[in-house]
N, C-alpha and C positions, 0 to 999 in steps of 0.2 A: 524762637525755637522752644518747643515744648517736649519735655521728657514724658515717659510713660505715666509717672505719678501726676505730673501737671495736667496731662490730657484727662486722666481719670478724675481728678478733682474738679476740673472745669466741667466735665460731663455731669458730675454730681451736683455742682452748683446750678447748672441749667435745668436740672430735673428735680430730684427729690431731696437733695442735700448729700453731703459727703459721709453721713453716718449710716446711710442705707447700704450695707455691704452687698446684699443680693442685687440691688440695682446697679451698683458699681461694677460687680462682676459681669452683669449683663452688658453694661456699657463697654467693658473691656472687649468682649466678643464682637460687638458691633463695630467698634473702632478698628480692631485688627482686621476684620473682614473687609471693611471699607478701604482701609489702607492697602490691603492686597489687591483689591480691584483697581485702585488708582495707580499703584506701582505697575500693575500688569499693562496699563495703557500708556505709561510714561515713555518718552523717547530716550534714546541711548545717551544723549548729552546730559540728561538729568541723573542717569543711573551709573555712569562710568565709575568703575572701581578696579583696583589692581590688588592681587594677593600673591603671596610667594609660598613655595614649598621646596623641598629638597629631593633631587632625584635619587633613586636607589639602583645600585649596580644590577644590570640585567633584568630590570623590571620594565615591562612594556606598557602596562595599563595602569592609569592613575585616576584617583578620585578627583573630580572637579571641585574646587573649594565650595563649601556649602552655601556661602553667601552670594555666589554668582548664579544669575538666572540664565545668561547666555555667554558663551565664550566668543570673543571677537579677535583675539590674537594671543600668541604664546611665544615667549623667548626663553632660551637657555643661556645662562651666564656662568662662565668659569673664569675667575680672576677678572681681567679686563676684556676678555673675549665674549662677544654676544652673538648668538645665532637666532635669527627670526625663523620660526617654524611655520611652514605653509600648511593650509588645510587641504586634504585630499579632495578632488572634485567629486568622487562618488565611491560607493562600496566596492565596485569592481576594481577600480584603481588600487584601493587599499589591499584587496585580496591578492592582486598581482604583485604588489610590493613584497608581501609576506611569503609568497611562494616562489620568488625568484631564485632563492638559494636553498640548499638542502638543510642548512643550519641557520640559526638566528643570526642576523647581521646586526652588529652592535657598533656604536660610535659615541664619543663624548657629546656630539652635537647632532641631534635628530634633525631631519629635513622636513618631515611631514607629520601632521597629527590628524586623527580621525575622532570626532566627538560622537559619543553614543550614550544617550540618557545622561546619567550623572558621572560618566567616566570619559577619559580621552586616551587613545592609544597613540604611541609614538613609533616612527620608523626613521632610521634604524633605532633599535632598542637602546635606551641610554646605558652607556658603559661606565659612567663616572658617578660616584656617590657624592661628589662635591659640587655638582652642578645645581644652580639655583633656578627653579622654574618660576617664571613670572606669568601669571594668568591675567589677562586684560579682558574685561567684559562688563556686562550689565548686572547690577546688584538686584537681588530679590528681597522681598519683605519677609523677615522672620518675626512671628508674633511676639509682641512685647509683653512682659509679665513681671519684670523686676522693679521693685520700689526703689526710689532714689536712696542712695547711700550717703550718709552724712556723718559717720563716726569719726571722731578725732578732729584735728585742725591741720591747716597748711602752714609749715614753718619756713619753707624756702621756695620761691618761684622767681627766677631771674628773667627779666625782660630779654627776649631774644634766645632763650634757652628752651630745650624740650624736656628738661629734667625738672620734676616737681617732687619735693620732699614733704613729708608730713610727720605728725606725732600722734601715736595711739590710733592710727588709721585702719589697720587690719585689712589692707588691700589684698585682693586675690587675683590669680590669673584670669578667671572668667570675666573680669572687668575690662580687659582689653577689648577695644571696639566700641565701648560706651563713651560717653562724653563727660568731661570735667568742666565745672564752672566754679570759679572762686568768687565769692560774694563781695560786693562793694561794701565799703566801710568808711566811717568818718575818722578812723585811726590810720595814720600814714602807713605804718608797718603791717597793717592787716587789710589793706585796700586792694582787692582784686578788681578786674574790669567787668565782671558779670558775663563775659562772653563764654561760648562753649568751644572746647577743644577736644578733638577725638583722641582717645588714648591708644597708643601704639602697642605698648607692652607694660606689664607690671614687673618691675625689677625685684621687689620684695614687698613686705607688708607696709613699708613706709616710703617707698620710692617708686615712681612711675615715669614713663617716657611718653611724650605727646607725639602725634603725627606731625604737627606744625608747631613752631616756637610760640611760646606764650608772649603776648604783646602788651600786657598790662604793666602797671608800675611794679618794680621789683619788691619782693617781700623777703626780708632776711630776719631770721630768728623771731618770726611772728607767730601768731595763733589765729590765722584767718579761717573763717567758716567756708564751707564749700558743699557741693553736691556732685555725685557721679550718677548719671542716669542713662537709661536706654532711650535712644532716639530713632525714629523711623527713617526710611529712605526718602520720605517726602522732603522737598526743598524747604528751607527756612522761610517762614511766612505763610505756609500752608498747613501747618500741623493742627490748626483749628478745624480744618475742613471735615475730617472724619468724626470729630466731636459733634459738629453741627448735624451731620447725618445721623449720628446716634440720637441726638435730641429730637430730630425730625421723626425718627422711628418711634421713639418713646411716646411722643404726643399724638401719633397717627390714629390712636383709638380713643383718645380722651379729649383732645383740644385741637380742633382743626385750624384755628387761628394761629396758635403757636406752632403747629406742625408746618403750616405754609410759611411762617416767618423763618424758621430754621432751614426749611427747604430752599428758600430764596437765598439765604446766606451761603449755604453749601453750593448751590448751583452757580452763583456768581464767582465764588472762589475757584470752583472747578473749571469754569470757562477761562478765568485768568491763568490758571496753571497750565492749561494746554495751549492757549493762544499765544502765550509769551515764550513758550519753549517747544518750538517745532523740532522734529527730528533733524539731525545734522547729515545723515546719510541713510542708505538703504542696505548697508552691509549687515548680514545676519548669518550666524552659524547655527543651523538647526540641530537639535539633539535628537536625531531620528535614525532609524536603521538598527541593525543588530549585528553583533559579532558572531 
């Protein structure tokens, strides 16, 4: 897995060096553009993500989570009760639902949803402000731009736990969704596993929660080094692909031998990416139509 900073540095090493800031900025644009292209072609089994939000009393229209490209399913949860919301078959059906009664029909558990551009409408209109909306769908690529964060140290990371504690770390809410890696070490109490774990939430400046439990050796009262970085939606093992495309583009006007070399590396990786990960189904919810 490569973070934004690691992709950027690799591109620099393959071209003019990491000190050439103008070229690194150019590489950032090429890498992000290529990643958007690849993610746009990827199948749903590679992009599946879920996000949650909270319903608002008597609010019918909701923003689709920004990181979702397509919505494939929605559920409403109140306590232990879960309602699966069905997609309306067409705009006419949606209009008929909303004109069936003189006043807005509300319920704790909507039965239908209608996606339109970056929003989704629910019928009946949600009546409970305690309902949790779970959005199930395909992720989209958001351009990477944040350098790896390495301030402070990890003091506590218990194997099997999602809670990570640090010292002088200055963690902030925007880091949720990025990835944490605790560096390996020759010192027992500072030895991470070097793997990457998605961050679910930032509790405060020195405590965070992971999406999945940490699996490395437990760290107690340690001072382990780490990084928090942005990572694209490409599967692990294919993060070099857009970097090779960037190098191909860089050499296209100056060195045809190197250009063809990096093109071959990128083409081979792209073939592997799509040949090994065929779509699992043809279910698609298009964001078309108008309210």
